[in-house]
N, C-alpha and C positions, 0 to 999 in steps of 0.2 A: 742062710748066707752071709757071707762076712760083710763088714762095713764097707771094704773096698768096692766091692759087687756092688753095693748097695747105690753108692756114690756113682759108681760109673753108670750105673741104670738112669739114675736120675740126670746126670750129664746128657745122656742119649737122648732122654724124653725131652729135656729143655732144648737140644739142639734141633731135634724136630720140629717141636711147636714153633721155634722160631722162623723155621723154614717155611712153614705152613702159613703163618701170619703174612711174610712178605708176598705171598699169592697175592696179585691186584684184586681179584674177585674177592677172595676171602677177607683182605683188608678193608675192600670198599664196602662189604655188607658190615663189618663190624663199625666203621665210621657212620655209616646210614643209619644206624641203630643207636649209636650212643653219643653223636656229637650234633650241638644245636644247628639248625638252619641246613641239614643235610639228609633230612628225613624225606624230603618230596623229589629228591634228586634220584635218576636212574644211578645203577651200578657202574655204567658206560660214563656218565657223567661226573661220577665222583672219582673214576680212574682218570679223566684227563684233569684233575686238580692233583695228580700225585706224578712225582718222579718216578719213572718206570725203565727198568733195563732195555737193551736193544733187543732182548727175547720178547718183549711185548707182555710179560706176564708177572715177571719178578719186580717189586718196589724197592726203589734204592732206600736204604735205612741211613740214618745219620750216626755218627760216631755215639756209641752207647758208654763212653767212660768219660768221667769228669774228675781231674784232680784239683786239688786246692791247698796251698801251704795250711791255711788255718783250719780248713774243714774236712782235709782227708779226702780220700777217692770215693766215690761210688760208681757201680756199675748197674745200669739198666737192663732189661732185656731188650726191647724194640723201641725205634724211636724214629718218627716220620715226619717231614715237611709236609703240609697241604696248603693250597691256594683255594681261596673260595673262587668259583666259578663267575667272577666279574669280569675277566679280561685282564686285568691289570698285572698279572704274574707275579705279583708279590708273594710271599709265605706269609700267611695269615694265622695259621693255627699250627700248634706241635703235639703231637699224638704219641703217646708212650704208652705200650701195652704190655704188661707183665702177667706172668704164668706164675702162680702160686700153690704149691703142691700142699703144703702143711699149713692148715687154718689156725692151729695154735702154735705157734713157733717159740712161744716164751716171752713174747713181746706184743706190743700192739701193732696190728698191721695198719690200723688206721694212722697210728702216729708215723710209722716207717712211709706210708703214701704220702702223708703231709710233707714230711722231709724231703722225698724224692721231689716231689712237685715245688718245694720252695728253691731246690736246687737248679732245676730246670728252667724255673723263671730267674734265678740271679744269674746263671750262666748266659743268658741272652744278651748282655753288656757287652759291647764291643764284636757282637757275632750278629745281632739284629738291628741294635741300635748303639749308639755312642754318644758319651758326653751327657748333657741333660735332654735328650731327645726321647724322653721316655714314653712318647706316643708310639713310639715303633716296638713296644712290650706286646708279644703276641700270647693269645689266650693258650693255655695247656691244657689238654685231657689226659689224665692218668686212667686207664682202665685196666683194672686189676681182674683176672679170670682164676678164679678159685678152682683149681680142678678136684680136689678131694676136702669137699666141704663137709662138716657134719650136717647129720641127716636132716636136723630140724632147720638147716639152712637153705637144704636143695632147692634151687631156682629162685632164690631170693635176689634182688637188685636192691643195692643200696648206692645212693648218690650223694655226695656232698658238692656244694658249690657255696661261692660268693653271693650274697643277696644284700641288694642295696636297699635302705630303706631310711625313708626321710622321718625322723622322729619328730622335728618340731619345723615348722614352714610349711610352705604349699609346695610339692612336687611339682617341677616342671621340665621343659625338654634341656634346660641347661644343667639338671641334676646331676650331680657326680655317678658315676657307673662303675661298680666293681664286679668284674666277669672273667679275670685272668685264671683263677684256681677251679679245675674242674676234676672231681675224683667220683670215679663208679666202681663198684665191687659188684661183680657177677659171679653167684655161688652155682656152678654147673652142678645139674642134677639130672635124673633120669628123663629122657625126653618126652614132652606131654604136648600135644599139637593144640591144647586149649591156651598154652601159655604163649604171652607176646614174643614178638621176634627177638627181643634182647637176650631172651634167655633160652628160646627153642633153636636159635641157630647156634649159639654155641654148645647145646646139649646134642645136637645132631653132628658137631662137628669132633666133640673132645670127650663124649661120654661112650660107654660101652655099646656099641651098636654094631652088628654085623655090616660088612660092607655092602649086602645088596640092599637092605633096609636103609643104611644112610643115602646111598646113590637114588634109591625110590623118594625118600623125603626131600632131598635137595632138589630133585627134579619137579616133583609135584607140590610141595610147601612153598620152595622159594625160587621157582623156576631158573635154576642154577645146574650147571655141567661142570665139574671139576676135572681136570686131567686126572688120567689113569695114575699119574707118579704123586698127585696129592692125597688120593684115595688110598694108595699103597702105603703111602706114609702115615695117614690116619691109622689104619691096620697095625702098622708097626708101633705106634703111638699105645695101641690096645692092648699089644702082647706086652711091651714094657710096662704099662699100667699094672697088669696083672702081675708081673714078676715083682715089681715093687710092692704090691700089697703082700705078697707070699714072704720076700725077704725082709719085709718091715713087721712081720708077725700080725697083720692087721686083718681083722675078719670083716670086711666090708661086703664081702659077697652074700652073707645073710641079710645085711641092711638092704642090698639091691634086690634080693628076691622078696623080701617083706614089703618091700615099697609097691611092687607089682602085686602081690598078694592083696595088699589093702585097696588097689585099684580094681583088681577083678571085684574082691568082693562088693565093693561100692557099686560097680555096674550091675550086678546080679540082683542086688537089693533093690535097684531100680527097674528090675524085669528082666534085664540081658539073662541069657543062658550062659553057663561056664563057658561053653564052646565058643560062643557069638565074642564074648568078651575077651577071650584067649585070642581069637583071630582079628580083633580090633587093634591088639596090642601092638608094642614094640620089642616085647621081651625077647632077649637072645634064644635062640634055638636050644642050645646047650643046656639051658636052666629051664625051659618050658614046662618040662615033665615034673621038676620039682616045686614050680609054682601052681601046677594043676594039683598037684598031690596035698598041697598044704591048705589050699582054697577048699578042696573037699573035706580035709580033716577037720577045719575049722567050722564049716557049714555043719558037720556032723555033730558037734559037740551041744 
């Protein structure tokens, strides 16, 4: 496929991702799993901390373009204001969610994330505070979902944050606290129900999974029911995902199959039959026969 079509596929994928992220249930779950102080709240409690459109489902996002005569323009994927549930009504947090397809773009993604978060902090002046009122500075959480990570990084989560350390003297309640910068990279891999929610939820949403399996996992593991329109969008993303693989000439299907072959072999080594291990897995129906055949081949060697 030509480069123009590949670019169109990527743009369509990104657009659908942003629409899904703006769903109040999806965004609330991501915030719950990634933002300090939100883990003990229910999804409904987190939704009350967000600005939601009149439809009751779509979260209002902030402007995602920032321009500067000195520093140039940047454009982030999605940006949201979040209030803490203390009733004061003030914006307390800024949450930026980025979808990154290529894990190796030719530069450091960590440095790009640091630059983005720096701009999101500096842009707060004259928006959230003015003059020398630096106490008005809001914490920023940049959450990067790596949608096509290297296999060695599947389901790996890396977080970088500011750490306050008293290196001389006695710590006390008046010690300075540095906590504005928070960056998390989530490498989305195949669904694994033994993984914590911080990775198993993005895997359920954005990895290759049939609609029926996705709905079942959302219901049983996360006690979550999403609108049919969101499920349809996720299915469309899966189709685009496969087309992008093809037009990019990337042979990820074998990696996908190898992952499950190794999982099945592990269960078999622990006493399960091949049939039982296969029935417990979340393998896509269209590749299940290939996985079973490869498992049997390796066991016969």
